[in-house]
Structures are given as structure tokens and as C-alpha cells.
ZABA-787646 format. One record per residue (C-alpha): chain; x, y, z. Coordinates in steps of 0.2 Angstrom, whole numbers, plus 5000, padded with zeros to 4 digits. Last residue first. Layout:
N
+-------+------+------+------+
| chain |   c1 |   c2 |   c3 |
+-------+------+------+------+
|     A |    X |    Y |    Z |
...
+-------+------+------+------+
This chain:
443
+-------+------+------+------+
| chain |   c1 |   c2 |   c3 |
+-------+------+------+------+
|     A | 5357 | 4874 | 5049 |
|     A | 5366 | 4862 | 5061 |
|     A | 5381 | 4856 | 5051 |
|     A | 5385 | 4872 | 5042 |
|     A | 5384 | 4882 | 5058 |
|     A | 5394 | 4870 | 5068 |
|     A | 5408 | 4870 | 5055 |
|     A | 5410 | 4889 | 5055 |
|     A | 5427 | 4889 | 5064 |
|     A | 5432 | 4875 | 5052 |
|     A | 5431 | 4888 | 5038 |
|     A | 5420 | 4880 | 5025 |
|     A | 5429 | 4879 | 5008 |
|     A | 5418 | 4877 | 4993 |
|     A | 5421 | 4893 | 4985 |
|     A | 5440 | 4893 | 4988 |
|     A | 5443 | 4901 | 4971 |
|     A | 5427 | 4903 | 4961 |
|     A | 5426 | 4890 | 4948 |
|     A | 5416 | 4897 | 4933 |
|     A | 5415 | 4884 | 4919 |
|     A | 5407 | 4896 | 4907 |
|     A | 5419 | 4910 | 4907 |
|     A | 5435 | 4900 | 4907 |
|     A | 5427 | 4887 | 4895 |
|     A | 5423 | 4901 | 4882 |
|     A | 5441 | 4906 | 4883 |
|     A | 5448 | 4888 | 4881 |
|     A | 5436 | 4885 | 4866 |
|     A | 5442 | 4900 | 4857 |
|     A | 5431 | 4915 | 4855 |
|     A | 5425 | 4922 | 4838 |
|     A | 5407 | 4926 | 4841 |
|     A | 5409 | 4926 | 4860 |
|     A | 5422 | 4940 | 4859 |
|     A | 5436 | 4940 | 4872 |
|     A | 5449 | 4954 | 4869 |
|     A | 5465 | 4950 | 4859 |
|     A | 5483 | 4944 | 4862 |
|     A | 5481 | 4940 | 4881 |
|     A | 5495 | 4943 | 4893 |
|     A | 5489 | 4958 | 4901 |
|     A | 5470 | 4959 | 4898 |
|     A | 5461 | 4971 | 4886 |
|     A | 5442 | 4972 | 4889 |
|     A | 5429 | 4961 | 4880 |
|     A | 5416 | 4964 | 4894 |
|     A | 5415 | 4946 | 4898 |
|     A | 5434 | 4944 | 4899 |
|     A | 5437 | 4960 | 4910 |
|     A | 5423 | 4954 | 4922 |
|     A | 5431 | 4937 | 4924 |
|     A | 5448 | 4945 | 4927 |
|     A | 5441 | 4956 | 4941 |
|     A | 5430 | 4942 | 4949 |
|     A | 5446 | 4931 | 4950 |
|     A | 5456 | 4945 | 4958 |
|     A | 5442 | 4948 | 4971 |
|     A | 5440 | 4930 | 4974 |
|     A | 5459 | 4927 | 4978 |
|     A | 5459 | 4942 | 4990 |
|     A | 5443 | 4936 | 4999 |
|     A | 5449 | 4919 | 5002 |
|     A | 5467 | 4923 | 5008 |
|     A | 5460 | 4938 | 5019 |
|     A | 5446 | 4928 | 5027 |
|     A | 5454 | 4915 | 5038 |
|     A | 5470 | 4924 | 5043 |
|     A | 5461 | 4940 | 5046 |
|     A | 5448 | 4932 | 5058 |
|     A | 5463 | 4923 | 5067 |
|     A | 5472 | 4939 | 5069 |
|     A | 5456 | 4948 | 5075 |
|     A | 5453 | 4935 | 5088 |
|     A | 5471 | 4935 | 5094 |
|     A | 5470 | 4954 | 5095 |
|     A | 5454 | 4953 | 5106 |
|     A | 5462 | 4941 | 5119 |
|     A | 5453 | 4948 | 5135 |
|     A | 5437 | 4950 | 5125 |
|     A | 5435 | 4931 | 5122 |
|     A | 5445 | 4920 | 5111 |
|     A | 5432 | 4908 | 5104 |
|     A | 5417 | 4921 | 5104 |
|     A | 5428 | 4934 | 5096 |
|     A | 5433 | 4921 | 5082 |
|     A | 5415 | 4915 | 5080 |
|     A | 5409 | 4933 | 5078 |
|     A | 5422 | 4938 | 5065 |
|     A | 5419 | 4922 | 5055 |
|     A | 5400 | 4925 | 5055 |
|     A | 5403 | 4943 | 5050 |
|     A | 5415 | 4939 | 5036 |
|     A | 5404 | 4926 | 5029 |
|     A | 5389 | 4938 | 5028 |
|     A | 5400 | 4952 | 5020 |
|     A | 5408 | 4939 | 5008 |
|     A | 5391 | 4933 | 5002 |
|     A | 5385 | 4951 | 5000 |
|     A | 5400 | 4955 | 4988 |
|     A | 5403 | 4938 | 4981 |
|     A | 5391 | 4935 | 4966 |
|     A | 5406 | 4930 | 4955 |
|     A | 5404 | 4944 | 4943 |
|     A | 5400 | 4958 | 4955 |
|     A | 5417 | 4967 | 4955 |
|     A | 5424 | 4968 | 4972 |
|     A | 5428 | 4979 | 4986 |
|     A | 5438 | 4970 | 5000 |
|     A | 5438 | 4977 | 5017 |
|     A | 5425 | 4991 | 5016 |
|     A | 5415 | 4979 | 5004 |
|     A | 5412 | 4967 | 5018 |
|     A | 5422 | 4968 | 5034 |
|     A | 5435 | 4980 | 5042 |
|     A | 5443 | 4979 | 5059 |
|     A | 5448 | 4993 | 5072 |
|     A | 5454 | 4989 | 5089 |
|     A | 5473 | 4988 | 5085 |
|     A | 5473 | 4988 | 5066 |
|     A | 5462 | 4976 | 5056 |
|     A | 5461 | 4971 | 5037 |
|     A | 5479 | 4970 | 5033 |
|     A | 5489 | 4968 | 5017 |
|     A | 5475 | 4974 | 5007 |
|     A | 5469 | 4966 | 4991 |
|     A | 5469 | 4977 | 4976 |
|     A | 5453 | 4987 | 4975 |
|     A | 5436 | 4985 | 4966 |
|     A | 5425 | 4997 | 4956 |
|     A | 5410 | 4997 | 4946 |
|     A | 5400 | 5013 | 4943 |
|     A | 5381 | 5009 | 4947 |
|     A | 5367 | 5015 | 4936 |
|     A | 5348 | 5015 | 4940 |
|     A | 5333 | 5009 | 4932 |
|     A | 5317 | 5018 | 4937 |
|     A | 5303 | 5008 | 4930 |
|     A | 5307 | 4993 | 4918 |
|     A | 5297 | 4993 | 4902 |
|     A | 5312 | 4997 | 4891 |
|     A | 5322 | 4983 | 4899 |
|     A | 5308 | 4970 | 4896 |
|     A | 5307 | 4976 | 4878 |
|     A | 5326 | 4974 | 4876 |
|     A | 5325 | 4956 | 4882 |
|     A | 5311 | 4951 | 4870 |
|     A | 5318 | 4960 | 4855 |
|     A | 5335 | 4951 | 4857 |
|     A | 5350 | 4962 | 4863 |
|     A | 5362 | 4974 | 4856 |
|     A | 5353 | 4987 | 4845 |
|     A | 5337 | 4987 | 4854 |
|     A | 5346 | 4988 | 4871 |
|     A | 5356 | 5003 | 4864 |
|     A | 5340 | 5013 | 4861 |
|     A | 5333 | 5009 | 4878 |
|     A | 5349 | 5015 | 4886 |
|     A | 5350 | 5031 | 4876 |
|     A | 5332 | 5034 | 4883 |
|     A | 5338 | 5031 | 4900 |
|     A | 5353 | 5043 | 4898 |
|     A | 5341 | 5056 | 4891 |
|     A | 5329 | 5054 | 4906 |
|     A | 5344 | 5058 | 4918 |
|     A | 5354 | 5047 | 4929 |
|     A | 5363 | 5050 | 4945 |
|     A | 5377 | 5038 | 4948 |
|     A | 5376 | 5024 | 4961 |
|     A | 5393 | 5021 | 4969 |
|     A | 5386 | 5018 | 4986 |
|     A | 5387 | 5027 | 5003 |
|     A | 5368 | 5032 | 5003 |
|     A | 5356 | 5024 | 4992 |
|     A | 5354 | 5035 | 4976 |
|     A | 5371 | 5043 | 4976 |
|     A | 5379 | 5056 | 4966 |
|     A | 5397 | 5049 | 4969 |
|     A | 5408 | 5054 | 4983 |
|     A | 5424 | 5063 | 4986 |
|     A | 5426 | 5066 | 5004 |
|     A | 5424 | 5081 | 5016 |
|     A | 5408 | 5074 | 5022 |
|     A | 5399 | 5091 | 5022 |
|     A | 5409 | 5098 | 5007 |
|     A | 5403 | 5084 | 4995 |
|     A | 5414 | 5084 | 4980 |
|     A | 5405 | 5075 | 4965 |
|     A | 5414 | 5063 | 4955 |
|     A | 5413 | 5062 | 4936 |
|     A | 5409 | 5044 | 4929 |
|     A | 5423 | 5033 | 4923 |
|     A | 5423 | 5031 | 4905 |
|     A | 5411 | 5018 | 4897 |
|     A | 5409 | 4999 | 4895 |
|     A | 5392 | 4994 | 4899 |
|     A | 5387 | 4980 | 4911 |
|     A | 5368 | 4976 | 4911 |
|     A | 5360 | 4969 | 4927 |
|     A | 5343 | 4962 | 4927 |
|     A | 5331 | 4957 | 4941 |
|     A | 5314 | 4950 | 4935 |
|     A | 5299 | 4952 | 4947 |
|     A | 5283 | 4942 | 4950 |
|     A | 5283 | 4942 | 4969 |
|     A | 5299 | 4932 | 4972 |
|     A | 5314 | 4936 | 4960 |
|     A | 5318 | 4930 | 4943 |
|     A | 5335 | 4931 | 4935 |
|     A | 5343 | 4941 | 4921 |
|     A | 5362 | 4944 | 4918 |
|     A | 5368 | 4956 | 4904 |
|     A | 5385 | 4956 | 4895 |
|     A | 5395 | 4969 | 4885 |
|     A | 5410 | 4970 | 4874 |
|     A | 5403 | 4960 | 4859 |
|     A | 5388 | 4951 | 4867 |
|     A | 5386 | 4939 | 4882 |
|     A | 5369 | 4935 | 4889 |
|     A | 5370 | 4927 | 4906 |
|     A | 5354 | 4918 | 4912 |
|     A | 5352 | 4912 | 4930 |
|     A | 5339 | 4898 | 4929 |
|     A | 5325 | 4893 | 4941 |
|     A | 5312 | 4906 | 4938 |
|     A | 5317 | 4908 | 4920 |
|     A | 5319 | 4891 | 4912 |
|     A | 5310 | 4896 | 4896 |
|     A | 5320 | 4911 | 4892 |
|     A | 5315 | 4916 | 4874 |
|     A | 5297 | 4910 | 4877 |
|     A | 5297 | 4917 | 4894 |
|     A | 5302 | 4934 | 4887 |
|     A | 5288 | 4934 | 4875 |
|     A | 5275 | 4930 | 4888 |
|     A | 5282 | 4943 | 4899 |
|     A | 5281 | 4957 | 4886 |
|     A | 5264 | 4951 | 4880 |
|     A | 5256 | 4952 | 4897 |
|     A | 5259 | 4971 | 4897 |
|     A | 5266 | 4975 | 4914 |
|     A | 5260 | 4977 | 4932 |
|     A | 5263 | 4959 | 4938 |
|     A | 5278 | 4960 | 4927 |
|     A | 5288 | 4970 | 4940 |
|     A | 5305 | 4973 | 4931 |
|     A | 5319 | 4976 | 4943 |
|     A | 5333 | 4986 | 4936 |
|     A | 5352 | 4988 | 4936 |
|     A | 5363 | 4997 | 4923 |
|     A | 5381 | 4992 | 4927 |
|     A | 5396 | 5003 | 4924 |
|     A | 5412 | 4999 | 4915 |
|     A | 5431 | 5002 | 4915 |
|     A | 5434 | 4993 | 4932 |
|     A | 5438 | 5009 | 4941 |
|     A | 5451 | 5004 | 4954 |
|     A | 5449 | 5011 | 4972 |
|     A | 5463 | 5020 | 4980 |
|     A | 5473 | 5018 | 4996 |
|     A | 5480 | 5035 | 5000 |
|     A | 5469 | 5039 | 5016 |
|     A | 5472 | 5021 | 5023 |
|     A | 5466 | 5022 | 5041 |
|     A | 5453 | 5036 | 5040 |
|     A | 5449 | 5030 | 5022 |
|     A | 5445 | 5013 | 5028 |
|     A | 5433 | 5020 | 5042 |
|     A | 5425 | 5031 | 5030 |
|     A | 5421 | 5016 | 5019 |
|     A | 5417 | 5021 | 5001 |
|     A | 5415 | 5002 | 4996 |
|     A | 5404 | 4999 | 5011 |
|     A | 5402 | 5005 | 5029 |
|     A | 5405 | 4989 | 5038 |
|     A | 5420 | 4996 | 5048 |
|     A | 5419 | 4987 | 5065 |
|     A | 5426 | 4997 | 5080 |
|     A | 5430 | 4987 | 5095 |
|     A | 5431 | 4989 | 5114 |
|     A | 5418 | 5003 | 5115 |
|     A | 5417 | 5022 | 5119 |
|     A | 5403 | 5032 | 5110 |
|     A | 5404 | 5051 | 5108 |
|     A | 5389 | 5062 | 5101 |
|     A | 5389 | 5077 | 5091 |
|     A | 5372 | 5086 | 5090 |
|     A | 5367 | 5092 | 5073 |
|     A | 5349 | 5090 | 5078 |
|     A | 5343 | 5080 | 5063 |
|     A | 5359 | 5073 | 5056 |
|     A | 5365 | 5067 | 5073 |
|     A | 5384 | 5068 | 5071 |
|     A | 5396 | 5054 | 5076 |
|     A | 5412 | 5053 | 5086 |
|     A | 5419 | 5036 | 5090 |
|     A | 5430 | 5031 | 5105 |
|     A | 5441 | 5015 | 5105 |
|     A | 5446 | 5006 | 5121 |
|     A | 5461 | 4997 | 5128 |
|     A | 5475 | 5004 | 5118 |
|     A | 5483 | 5012 | 5133 |
|     A | 5483 | 5029 | 5124 |
|     A | 5465 | 5027 | 5119 |
|     A | 5461 | 5023 | 5101 |
|     A | 5453 | 5037 | 5091 |
|     A | 5438 | 5038 | 5079 |
|     A | 5430 | 5050 | 5067 |
|     A | 5414 | 5057 | 5060 |
|     A | 5401 | 5044 | 5058 |
|     A | 5384 | 5052 | 5052 |
|     A | 5369 | 5048 | 5063 |
|     A | 5352 | 5047 | 5055 |
|     A | 5348 | 5030 | 5063 |
|     A | 5357 | 5025 | 5079 |
|     A | 5353 | 5006 | 5079 |
|     A | 5355 | 4996 | 5095 |
|     A | 5337 | 5000 | 5100 |
|     A | 5329 | 4989 | 5086 |
|     A | 5335 | 4973 | 5095 |
|     A | 5340 | 4962 | 5080 |
|     A | 5330 | 4947 | 5072 |
|     A | 5320 | 4958 | 5062 |
|     A | 5335 | 4966 | 5054 |
|     A | 5341 | 4949 | 5047 |
|     A | 5325 | 4946 | 5037 |
|     A | 5322 | 4964 | 5033 |
|     A | 5339 | 4965 | 5024 |
|     A | 5336 | 4950 | 5015 |
|     A | 5319 | 4957 | 5009 |
|     A | 5327 | 4974 | 5004 |
|     A | 5340 | 4966 | 4993 |
|     A | 5328 | 4955 | 4984 |
|     A | 5334 | 4937 | 4985 |
|     A | 5339 | 4923 | 4973 |
|     A | 5345 | 4908 | 4982 |
|     A | 5360 | 4899 | 4975 |
|     A | 5362 | 4880 | 4974 |
|     A | 5368 | 4876 | 4956 |
|     A | 5364 | 4858 | 4950 |
|     A | 5364 | 4862 | 4932 |
|     A | 5377 | 4871 | 4921 |
|     A | 5374 | 4877 | 4903 |
|     A | 5387 | 4883 | 4891 |
|     A | 5388 | 4892 | 4874 |
|     A | 5370 | 4893 | 4870 |
|     A | 5365 | 4903 | 4855 |
|     A | 5357 | 4920 | 4852 |
|     A | 5351 | 4928 | 4837 |
|     A | 5346 | 4946 | 4832 |
|     A | 5358 | 4947 | 4817 |
|     A | 5365 | 4963 | 4822 |
|     A | 5365 | 4960 | 4841 |
|     A | 5374 | 4943 | 4839 |
|     A | 5371 | 4936 | 4857 |
|     A | 5381 | 4922 | 4866 |
|     A | 5371 | 4913 | 4879 |
|     A | 5377 | 4906 | 4895 |
|     A | 5365 | 4896 | 4906 |
|     A | 5366 | 4894 | 4925 |
|     A | 5353 | 4881 | 4932 |
|     A | 5348 | 4877 | 4950 |
|     A | 5343 | 4894 | 4956 |
|     A | 5331 | 4893 | 4971 |
|     A | 5319 | 4908 | 4974 |
|     A | 5319 | 4918 | 4989 |
|     A | 5307 | 4925 | 5003 |
|     A | 5299 | 4909 | 5009 |
|     A | 5316 | 4900 | 5008 |
|     A | 5324 | 4912 | 5020 |
|     A | 5308 | 4911 | 5031 |
|     A | 5311 | 4893 | 5033 |
|     A | 5324 | 4897 | 5047 |
|     A | 5311 | 4903 | 5059 |
|     A | 5320 | 4913 | 5073 |
|     A | 5333 | 4918 | 5060 |
|     A | 5352 | 4919 | 5063 |
|     A | 5356 | 4901 | 5059 |
|     A | 5347 | 4903 | 5043 |
|     A | 5358 | 4917 | 5038 |
|     A | 5373 | 4907 | 5041 |
|     A | 5367 | 4892 | 5031 |
|     A | 5362 | 4903 | 5016 |
|     A | 5379 | 4912 | 5017 |
|     A | 5387 | 4894 | 5015 |
|     A | 5376 | 4889 | 5001 |
|     A | 5378 | 4905 | 4990 |
|     A | 5366 | 4919 | 4991 |
|     A | 5362 | 4928 | 4975 |
|     A | 5357 | 4946 | 4974 |
|     A | 5343 | 4957 | 4967 |
|     A | 5340 | 4975 | 4967 |
|     A | 5341 | 4990 | 4979 |
|     A | 5327 | 5000 | 4986 |
|     A | 5309 | 4994 | 4990 |
|     A | 5307 | 5005 | 5005 |
|     A | 5298 | 4996 | 5020 |
|     A | 5314 | 4986 | 5025 |
|     A | 5325 | 5001 | 5023 |
|     A | 5328 | 5004 | 5041 |
|     A | 5327 | 5023 | 5046 |
|     A | 5335 | 5040 | 5044 |
|     A | 5351 | 5035 | 5033 |
|     A | 5367 | 5039 | 5042 |
|     A | 5370 | 5023 | 5051 |
|     A | 5379 | 5019 | 5067 |
|     A | 5376 | 5002 | 5075 |
|     A | 5379 | 4999 | 5093 |
|     A | 5383 | 4982 | 5099 |
|     A | 5384 | 4972 | 5116 |
|     A | 5394 | 4957 | 5114 |
|     A | 5390 | 4939 | 5119 |
|     A | 5395 | 4930 | 5102 |
|     A | 5377 | 4930 | 5096 |
|     A | 5377 | 4949 | 5098 |
|     A | 5393 | 4949 | 5088 |
|     A | 5386 | 4939 | 5074 |
|     A | 5369 | 4949 | 5073 |
|     A | 5378 | 4966 | 5073 |
|     A | 5391 | 4960 | 5060 |
|     A | 5376 | 4954 | 5049 |
|     A | 5368 | 4971 | 5052 |
|     A | 5383 | 4980 | 5046 |
|     A | 5386 | 4970 | 5030 |
|     A | 5367 | 4970 | 5026 |
|     A | 5366 | 4989 | 5027 |
|     A | 5368 | 4998 | 5044 |
|     A | 5386 | 5004 | 5043 |
|     A | 5398 | 5009 | 5057 |
|     A | 5398 | 4995 | 5070 |
|     A | 5403 | 5000 | 5088 |
|     A | 5407 | 4984 | 5098 |
|     A | 5405 | 4983 | 5117 |
|     A | 5412 | 4969 | 5129 |
|     A | 5399 | 4963 | 5141 |
|     A | 5401 | 4968 | 5159 |
|     A | 5406 | 4954 | 5171 |
|     A | 5392 | 4950 | 5183 |
|     A | 5396 | 4954 | 5201 |
|     A | 5396 | 4939 | 5212 |
|     A | 5381 | 4938 | 5223 |
|     A | 5384 | 4938 | 5242 |
|     A | 5370 | 4930 | 5252 |
+-------+------+------+------+
């Protein structure tokens, strides 16, 4: 009996093995594609407690659940956040007062490594090329394939991979993005973020008892403390941890030139990120400033946090395009954003899901149509959300904004200004792309 020859699956090359990259891998495999993931770190970070906390919005939650073999695992590894409370703080008088409170939020708080591990464990491990540095790509003359060159960092061997699609999911300092748009610059926001995860199972019990007295709804509440020219966010994570992010106005950190990669990069703690190398003197200065700016219960928690790290905050004006021939960008590679609307990871997950569904809908023979639909769905949403998060950050940090007479200060703010900060209405937040309706209904 003659058997019909099975048609070969299309192949995608994903650069970046973080949450954005693994999300793309999951979505594209679900769409019937073969996938190879190139990542320069030497192995999956699931056993390495790097990173910090993040919030998953309802749509991203449904998407991740649809990818898991056991959807309840998402809830087993996260804490639901149902309240957001905004506090103004007078550092000199050591008093705080509530300027807004919203109940009914539906975010899930996750530890970065936990979420990465949940998605990673659903993927075939053999698709990952750990310890490989992306070098370059080229499109074939007939524009039917894309070839990627990468370097094995252990052996220095150069490998070449040919596929049908190249997905740049390699973060805010995207090598793919710089290859396409070498002159397109990031915008320094004017401030950095100190981040830390406080493990209160290992701490002085008086510290956590004092903290819970000042923040009684911690565990189900996102606390946003706003001072003069600064703000800090505190939430609880699973496994007796508190996640905090403190935004501090300062000049742009100095860049380091890395001859190996040929690009300007930051001193980095976690690969292709904007983490800044910190010293003991910087941490000591952080502790002293916390005592001046925040309530004693909050500053004590910051002081007892082990290994805080510093991120320089950047975004970028929205791009006119996010795909070129057989190359497409997703996540922070496509739309770097400031963190103030909790969009970065959520946008990356939604990007991946939409890209996968578009590729599944159109099939490999109509790749350009699929990428055009992906761009038409995601670009208006991400562009609006990036610009909104930018303005929100400028307001909370007390920075000058064109068209405003004076910077925002919670101690003297008008009702209108306070309402803008408190009543966060992220543009297009509740819009579910029709192409994802099935995910939203079934999960």
C-alpha cells in the first residue's frame, strides 16, 4: 500500500530562552511548528532562584493555564492579588495615609523562576541549545528561509541553523532588533529600580510582625507607597517571601563595552538585561536612604533583604513595524516598557499566544499573512500600553512632564492627579483578541 509522504513541519528559530522565548516555543509547537531555542545561559534557571516577582493579568493567566498539563499548577505556585492600595508617605514625619484603594483585582503574583519552570516543564528539553550565543542571521535570496549563526560558548564552535521563521524574543537589548534597526535607541526613563525578595522565614520575627501591622492586607494586596519623587511597590509571594521594587531617580548608569559581543551592554547579573553591578557601598546608601524616606517597618524589611539588585529602567518609542520578511519580534525585544502597568511579562505571553494562533490559522504557506495579522493585533495594544506606562512612571516619580505645570507630589497633589495614579486604566487592558477567544473560554 502506498503511503502519502508526510509534509515536513515548518521550523522556527527562537532567540532567547527566558519567559518570552519559552512562551513562543510553546505557542509555536502548539501551532504545529518545530522549534529550536538559542539561549546563551548554560542551562535552565528553574533551580536557580534568580529574578524577582511579577504579576500575571487574567488573559496571561488563561494562556499559561492552556499550556500546562495540569492547569491548577499555576494557582499552586502563585498568590492571588485582589486589592491594590495606594499610600502617600511623608518621610520626614514618618506617616502614611491612604489615597486610594481598589478591590476586585484579579492578578496572580508569581516568582519569576517559578513561572519560568512551569512553562519550561511542558516543553521538550532537546529543543533548547543552552550555552549558545546568537551571532547573525540572513534571509535566503528567494526569501523562503532564514539562516542563523550561533556560537557554542563552551567549544567556540560556530553552528548554522536554517528555518522558516526567526523569532526575536531576546529581551530589551535584543540582538535581533539591533541587527534590523541599528540606530533605534532605548530611552532612559530617568530612574532605576532597586529590587529584592525578602525571605521572612529566615528573618527576625519582629520584622515581619511589624511589617504586617503596617500592611495588614499583605498576602492579597499590592501596596504602592508614593513619596516625594519616589515610589515603592510591595507584594507577597509564595513560600514566605515579600517582593519589593523601589524606583529611585538618578542619572543613567555608565555602560560597559563588551568586545566579545560587539555591543554596548550593562554590567549584568542575569544575561541580556539592564541589571547594574552593585557594590556594598551602594547597598549601604540604599539602607540609609530607606530610613529617611519610608516608614521604619518598611525600611527594616529592605535592610534585611539579602542581595538586592538594581535595574536601569528603559523603554522605547513604539516601532512602526515588528516583523520584516521572515523575522519577527516579541516581548521586550518588540516593545520595551517601564514596569508601572505590569505589562512586560504579560505582553510577552500574549504576543506568543497571538503569534502562535496566527501561524496556525494561516499555515506555513501564508507566513506573511500570519505575521501581518500578528502585527495588526498586537502593535496598537502594546504601543498604547508602553506610552501609558511611561507617563504613569513619570507621574509617580515626580518627574517633569510636557504640558504639566509642576511635578506630582502626593503631599500637594490635586484630586485629578491623584485619580490618574490611583484609578489605573491601562489602555485596551480588557480587550481579548478574537483569535484567542477559544483559549479564554476553555481555560
